[in-house]
N, C-alpha and C positions, 0 to 999 in steps of 0.2 A: 504493500500500499504506499503510494507516494505521499510524503509529508508536505503539507502546505506551508509556504513561507509566511513571515509576518506581514508582508505588504498585501499578499493576496487574501489572507484571513481578515485583514482589516477592511479590505474592499467588500468582502462577503458580509461582514458584520454590519458595515454601513448600509448595505442594500437590504438586509434582512427585514427592517421595520417597514420599508416601502413595499416589499413583496407582501408582507402582511396586510398593508393598506389595500393592495390590489385584491387579495383574498377576501377582505371585508366587503368589497363591492358585491362579490358573488354571494356570500352568505346573506347579505341584506336583501339581495334580489330574491333569492329562493323563498324568503319568508314575507315578501313585500305584498301588501294588500292590492296593489295595482298590477300584480303579475297575472298573466292569462295566456290563452293560446296565442293571441295576436302578438303580445310582447315577446313570448318565447320565439315565434317565428321571425320576429324582427331581428333579435340579437344573433339567432342562428344564421340568418342571411348575411349579417354584417361579419360574423366570424368567417363564413365562406369567402367573403371579399378579402379578408386578411390572408386566408390560406392560398388564394390564387394570386392576388396582387401585391401582398406584402405591406409593410409599413416602413419604408426607408431601407429595406433590405435589397431592393433591386430597382432598376429603372422603372418609372411609373408606367411607360407604354408597353412593358414586357412582363413585368411581375415576376413571380417565382415559379411559374410553369413555362411560359414561353421562352424566357432568358435561358435557362438550363437546357430546354429542348434545342434551341439554336446552337448552344455551346456544344452539345452532343454531335450534332450534324457537322460542325466545323471541325471537331476534334477527330472524327472517324478516320480521315486519311493520314492522321499524324500519330495514331496509337502505336506506342512502342518505337516510334521514330523520333518525335520530338516531345511527345506527351506520354508519361507513364500510364500504363493500363489501369493502375489502381486509382490514379487521379480521375480517370474517366469513369470508373466504377463509382467513385464517390458522387460524381455529378448525377449519374443515372439513379443511384440509391436516394439521393436527396430529392430528385424530381418525383420518384415513385412515392416516397414518404409524404411529401407535401400534398400531392394529388389525392393520396389515400385520406388524408386529413380533411380535404375538401369534401370527399365522397362521404366521409362519416357524418359531418355536420349537415351537408346537403340532404342526405338520407333522413336525418331526424327532422329537418325542416319540412321535407315533403310528406313525411309520415303524419305530420300535424295538420296537413291541408284538409280543407273541406272539399266536397265535390265540385269540380269546375275551377278551383284555384290553381294557378299555373305552378309548374315545377321550376326549380332554380336552374340557372345555367351560368357559366362563368361571366358571360357578357352582361347579364342582368345585374350582377353585383360588382361591376367594375368601379362604380362611383363610391368612393369612400366617404365617411362622415367627417365633419369639421375637425374634431379632436384627433381623428386618426391621421388626417392630413397634416395637422400641426405636429404630431409626433414624427411623421415622415420628414417634415421640413427641418425639425430640430436635428434629426440624425443626419441628414444631408449637410446641415450647417456645421455640425461637429467634424464630419469628414472633410469638409472644406478648410476648417480651421486647422486640422491635423489629420491627414489621411489615415495613418496607422492607428492612432489612438481613437479617433472617431469610429473607425471600423470595429475596433476592439470593444468599445463601449456599446456599440449596437449589437454585436454578437453576445456580449455579456448580459444585456438586458432583454434579449430576444426571449419571448415566452413568459417573462415575469416569474421565473422559478416554477413554471408549470401550475401555478395556482388555479387557473381556470379548470384544468383537467383534474387536478387532485380534489378540488372542492366539488366539481361536477360528479366525479366518481362516487362521492358520498351519497348522492341522491338515490343510489340503489337500495338504501335502507328506507326510502320514503316513497314506495311505489303504491301506496293506498291513498285514498281520498281524491279530490278534484284534480290535483296536479300529478296523480300517480302515473299516468301513462307518459306524460311528458318527462317526468323525472326518470323513468326507466329508459326512455330514448336518449335522454341527455347523458345519463350515467354510462350507457353503452358506448355512445360516441366518444366521451372523454376518456373512458377506459382504453379504447382502441388506439388513441394517439398518445397516451401519457408516456409510455416507454420511449417512443420516438423523440418526443419533445424534451424528455429528461436528457436524452443523448445529445440533442442539439444544444441544450443548455450547457452541458459539460464541454462541448466544443468551444463555447465561448469563454470557458474558465481555464481549461487545461492548455498550457502553453503560454499563459500570460506571463509567467515567470522566466520563461526559456530565454528571452532576449536581454535579460539583465537590465531592465528599465531603471532609470535614475529615479530618485525620489520625487523629483518635480514631475516626471511623467506619470507616476502613480497618483499623484494629487490631482493632475489633469484628468486622468482616467476616472478617478472617483467623482470629480465634479461633473463630468459629462454623464456618467452612469446615473447619478442621483437625479440630475436634470431630466433624463430620459424616463427614469422610473416614476417621477412625479407626473410627467406627461402621460405615462401609461395609465396611472390611476384616473386621470381626466378622461382618457380614451375609453377605458373600460366602463367608467360610470355613465358616460354618454351612450356607449354601445348598449347598455342594459337599461337606459331610460332614466337614469338619475336616482337610483334607490339610496345612494349615500349622499347626505345633505347636512348643511349646518355644521355643528361642532364635530360630528362624526367624520365628515369630509375633511374638515380643517385638520383634524387629528391625524388622518391618513397622510395628507399632503405634507404635514410637518414632520413626519416620520416618528410619530409618537405611539404607533400601535405596537403591541407585544410582538417582538421580532419572530419571524419564522425561524424554526430550527433547522439549519442546513444539514442535510443528511450526508455527512462525510463518508459513512460507511457504504451507502449505496453508490456514491460517487467514486468509491475506492480511493479516497484521499484521507489523510490523517491530519487532523487539526493540530 
């Protein structure tokens, strides 16, 4: 088990209360009196938008499906000549995983449709919501400020420590009552993507220490990451219709929630 250095542990500790703030959005929504079939379909459709088009993870006109697909086409003549086969495999596996996530949430969305309501398709969910566009803009701004650190911050914050999926999976215990069927569908979708997303999260963490960043670089990375995690809370709260408000929202944005406990064992890291 690889031991985590002081700087990386500090970054994880700084992020943990904001991951908890994002998780609080979901817990608030599950019990919200305004939750219903229509609000569930809305947030599921918006999640599908993220799974296809991303949030600052890829060019806005290509997203995280078309971009890698074009990379694969371009790479094919160069496999094992200029591009290692395993690098190409990583692109292919990433493409498959992201599209599988889209399928999981699109299937849940469509299962909640009434007769005559349209099924989702990637083009129907291309337009993101304001707070998601703001998160994308922040990530691109950070990459413009410092290409390497901006990209690392983006990868570190991707998925918000999988809190949507871990909190959604818990709904499998709540399949009775008026929200029971929706809870079962959401829990199934979240469970199907959780392990992939945990792996994606680790890719944003493992290797941060490999380049021997200076203390100033770590400080910049932490600032960027916290700014992005705050933007994620706004993004998630808007995606779910605003279940977190007032003092509860302020607490989440200020990083005052009880921190998420990072699972070093599952990550095969030693604190």
